[in-house]
Backbone bond lengths (Angstrom), bond angles and torsions (degrees), N, CA, C in turn:
res aa  C-N    CA-C-N  psi(-1)  N-CA   C-N-CA  omega(-1)  CA-C   N-CA-C  phi
1 M - - - 1.452 - - 1.530 109.34 -
2 V 1.302 116.39 129.00 1.458 122.28 178.20 1.528 108.03 -100.06
3 V 1.324 115.32 127.72 1.467 120.41 178.89 1.528 107.87 -101.51
4 Q 1.323 115.89 126.49 1.459 120.18 179.85 1.527 109.96 -62.79
5 P 1.350 116.29 147.73 1.467 120.17 -177.89 1.527 114.15 -53.90
6 Y 1.346 118.14 -40.18 1.464 118.77 -178.29 1.524 111.35 -65.10
7 K 1.337 117.09 -32.60 1.467 119.93 177.90 1.521 110.71 -68.11
8 K 1.330 116.99 -35.49 1.469 120.27 177.03 1.526 110.33 -62.90
9 I 1.329 115.80 -41.44 1.464 119.61 179.62 1.525 110.19 -65.27
10 I 1.318 117.32 -44.88 1.469 120.95 179.07 1.527 110.26 -61.50
11 L 1.319 117.33 -42.76 1.473 120.30 177.84 1.522 110.89 -61.59
12 R 1.328 117.41 -43.10 1.471 119.94 179.23 1.531 110.54 -64.22
13 I 1.316 117.05 -36.79 1.470 119.60 176.63 1.523 109.47 -60.75
14 W 1.320 117.35 -48.38 1.461 121.10 -176.56 1.523 112.60 -72.89
15 L 1.329 118.23 -15.73 1.465 120.95 175.61 1.532 112.51 -90.90
16 F 1.328 117.31 -7.38 1.457 121.19 178.36 1.528 108.99 -64.35
17 D 1.319 116.60 139.42 1.469 122.48 -173.85 1.528 115.10 -59.95
18 D 1.312 118.03 -32.51 1.467 121.11 -175.83 1.531 109.95 -87.03
19 Y 1.323 116.22 93.74 1.466 120.47 -175.61 1.530 112.30 -63.21
20 E 1.324 118.11 -26.36 1.466 120.25 179.36 1.528 112.16 -68.82
21 A 1.318 117.25 -19.15 1.468 121.07 -179.85 1.526 112.47 -90.62
22 H 1.324 118.35 -12.79 1.470 121.73 -173.96 1.525 113.53 -54.04
23 K 1.305 117.19 -54.35 1.467 120.59 -174.79 1.527 111.04 -63.45
24 A 1.327 116.80 -43.98 1.468 120.54 179.98 1.524 110.93 -62.93
25 L 1.332 116.99 -41.03 1.464 120.50 178.76 1.522 111.70 -66.38
26 E 1.327 116.08 -41.72 1.459 119.00 179.54 1.529 110.69 -65.12
27 E 1.314 117.74 -44.06 1.465 120.87 178.24 1.531 110.92 -62.35
28 F 1.333 115.94 -39.97 1.464 119.37 178.33 1.528 110.38 -66.61
29 Y 1.319 117.07 -39.32 1.467 119.43 177.85 1.528 110.58 -56.92
30 W 1.325 117.50 -43.33 1.465 119.50 -179.06 1.529 110.98 -64.61
31 K 1.336 118.00 -25.83 1.471 120.62 176.02 1.529 111.67 -73.95
32 I 1.326 116.59 -35.78 1.469 119.75 -177.13 1.524 112.89 -93.87
33 E 1.315 117.68 -8.01 1.465 122.06 -172.31 1.527 113.05 -54.75
34 S 1.300 118.46 -39.18 1.468 120.18 -179.71 1.533 112.01 -72.26
35 H 1.328 117.28 -10.64 1.468 122.67 178.97 1.532 111.87 -108.30
36 I 1.324 117.95 4.70 1.466 120.70 -170.63 1.530 112.35 -59.38
37 S 1.319 118.32 -30.17 1.467 120.36 178.85 1.533 111.78 -68.69
38 E 1.331 117.11 -16.92 1.465 122.03 178.26 1.532 112.06 -96.51
39 I 1.322 116.82 -1.10 1.465 121.53 -175.13 1.523 109.01 -109.18
40 D 1.340 115.74 120.30 1.463 120.83 -179.56 1.521 111.80 -74.70
41 S 1.321 116.41 -37.25 1.465 119.26 175.67 1.522 110.35 -152.70
42 F 1.329 113.70 151.86 1.466 124.35 179.20 1.514 103.77 -133.15
43 S 1.323 116.64 113.46 1.458 120.19 -176.48 1.522 109.98 -142.39
44 I 1.325 114.64 167.97 1.465 121.29 177.10 1.521 108.00 -132.32
45 R 1.311 116.01 141.87 1.473 119.59 175.14 1.521 107.87 -64.16
46 R 1.298 115.82 143.36 1.466 120.33 -177.15 1.525 112.48 -61.35
47 D 1.340 117.89 -23.19 1.469 119.86 176.12 1.536 111.44 -87.03
48 S 1.321 117.12 4.87 1.471 124.89 176.94 1.523 114.31 64.06
49 S 1.310 117.99 20.62 1.464 119.58 -177.89 1.522 113.29 -85.47
50 E 1.334 116.45 -19.00 1.456 118.25 -173.24 1.526 111.37 -156.41
51 V 1.329 115.16 139.34 1.463 122.44 170.99 1.521 106.13 -98.54
52 L 1.318 116.08 137.95 1.457 120.85 179.20 1.522 109.75 -120.39
53 L 1.328 115.68 123.94 1.460 122.26 171.81 1.522 106.86 -109.09
54 V 1.321 116.55 135.64 1.459 120.99 173.90 1.520 106.30 -112.15
55 S 1.334 115.18 122.04 1.462 119.88 -175.94 1.526 110.30 -158.33
56 S 1.317 115.63 144.06 1.466 121.36 173.85 1.522 111.52 -86.54
57 S 1.305 116.42 -9.73 1.464 121.77 -175.25 1.533 112.08 -74.90
58 K 1.318 115.23 123.40 1.467 120.06 175.92 1.523 110.51 -67.05
59 D 1.330 116.22 -32.57 1.463 120.79 178.56 1.530 110.81 -64.61
60 V 1.332 117.37 -43.63 1.471 121.07 178.11 1.523 109.47 -61.11
61 K 1.328 116.69 -45.41 1.467 119.78 179.69 1.527 110.49 -62.12
62 K 1.312 117.08 -45.00 1.467 121.09 -178.73 1.528 111.30 -62.01
63 R 1.324 116.92 -42.78 1.463 121.39 -176.19 1.530 113.84 -74.55
64 F 1.338 117.04 -36.89 1.462 118.54 -166.57 1.527 116.23 -118.64
65 N 1.331 119.54 -15.64 1.457 119.71 -179.67 1.530 109.68 -63.85
66 N 1.309 116.55 134.67 1.470 124.99 -179.13 1.526 113.70 68.83
67 H 1.321 116.85 13.72 1.469 121.20 173.05 1.536 107.20 -64.97
68 I 1.298 118.34 146.14 1.466 122.19 -179.28 1.525 109.38 -115.69
69 L 1.336 115.91 128.75 1.461 122.11 175.56 1.520 107.98 -104.22
70 R 1.309 116.68 143.34 1.461 121.17 178.63 1.529 108.03 -105.64
71 A 1.324 115.80 119.14 1.463 120.66 178.42 1.522 109.52 -69.00
72 E 1.321 115.65 157.97 1.464 120.82 -179.11 1.525 109.83 -54.72
73 G 1.299 116.44 137.17 1.455 121.30 -176.14 1.522 111.27 97.23
74 G 1.335 116.89 -20.08 1.452 122.41 174.68 1.507 116.65 72.61
75 K 1.326 117.96 4.87 1.459 120.17 -176.85 1.527 112.62 -92.33
76 R 1.320 116.34 -11.55 1.459 120.42 -175.40 1.523 109.28 -131.06
77 F 1.318 114.81 142.24 1.455 120.75 -178.80 1.521 110.31 -118.16
78 I 1.326 115.23 150.32 1.458 122.11 179.38 1.526 106.54 -123.87
79 K 1.311 116.48 121.99 1.464 121.11 -178.73 1.530 109.71 -88.53
80 V 1.320 115.95 142.27 1.462 121.87 175.85 1.525 108.15 -100.93
81 R 1.319 114.73 132.07 1.463 120.36 177.02 1.524 107.93 -124.97
82 V 1.311 117.01 136.03 1.464 122.11 177.02 1.523 107.78 -112.26
83 K 1.330 115.43 126.31 1.462 121.93 177.56 1.518 109.13 -119.96
84 T 1.306 115.80 150.86 1.458 119.90 172.36 1.526 107.63 -80.47
85 P 1.320 118.10 159.69 1.471 119.50 176.59 1.531 111.83 -56.91
86 E 1.318 116.98 -32.07 1.465 120.69 179.92 1.530 111.86 -69.40
87 D 1.319 117.31 -31.86 1.469 121.88 -179.04 1.523 113.15 -86.63
88 Y 1.313 115.97 -14.11 1.464 121.14 -176.91 1.521 109.86 -77.15
89 S 1.315 116.74 138.47 1.461 122.39 178.97 1.524 110.32 -114.88
90 V 1.313 116.17 131.47 1.469 121.38 178.90 1.530 110.17 -61.01
91 K 1.314 117.89 -25.20 1.468 121.68 179.20 1.526 111.50 -58.95
92 E 1.317 116.81 -26.54 1.464 121.49 -179.08 1.524 112.58 -70.48
93 E 1.326 117.62 -22.24 1.458 121.46 -170.13 1.522 115.06 -61.48
94 E 1.315 118.37 -31.62 1.466 118.95 -176.55 1.525 112.41 -64.28
95 N 1.312 117.48 -21.43 1.463 121.26 179.84 1.522 113.15 -103.44
96 L 1.329 116.77 10.05 1.461 120.69 -176.35 1.522 111.95 -110.61
97 Y 1.315 114.78 145.92 1.464 123.23 171.91 1.524 104.78 -111.45
98 F 1.327 116.53 116.08 1.465 120.85 -175.15 1.519 111.56 -84.93
99 L 1.323 115.08 127.37 1.457 122.42 177.00 1.524 110.22 -98.00
100 H 1.316 116.06 -29.03 1.469 122.07 178.98 1.523 107.79 -151.94
101 L 1.309 116.30 134.12 1.455 122.12 175.51 1.514 106.46 -135.71
102 Y 1.319 116.82 116.34 1.458 120.93 -176.79 1.523 110.02 -66.44
103 T 1.307 115.73 132.29 1.464 120.95 174.27 1.518 107.99 -131.38
104 T 1.300 115.76 151.44 1.464 119.76 179.65 1.515 111.81 -89.59
105 A 1.315 117.58 -9.02 1.471 120.53 -178.18 1.504 111.59 -82.95
């Protein structure tokens, strides 16, 4: 059975430990879905404070940088940050949960 890439992302969202972030992440995914080929990675900090997109696309940065997601219950917000691959640091990875990681294979 072959699972389409978008289904893998949705499954990873629903497997993320913070259930209050699920709906906001899924809704945000549907906003970025048409740009996913321009996004190298889509991740969330394990403390759910920030979503990180890595992309070289100026359009992705313009559309989504500093976007705010509202976690379920509306009492908590999650900020979206877009970084270029050059600005991204591997040191950040230990605190990230990856929802999408672009691969050429």
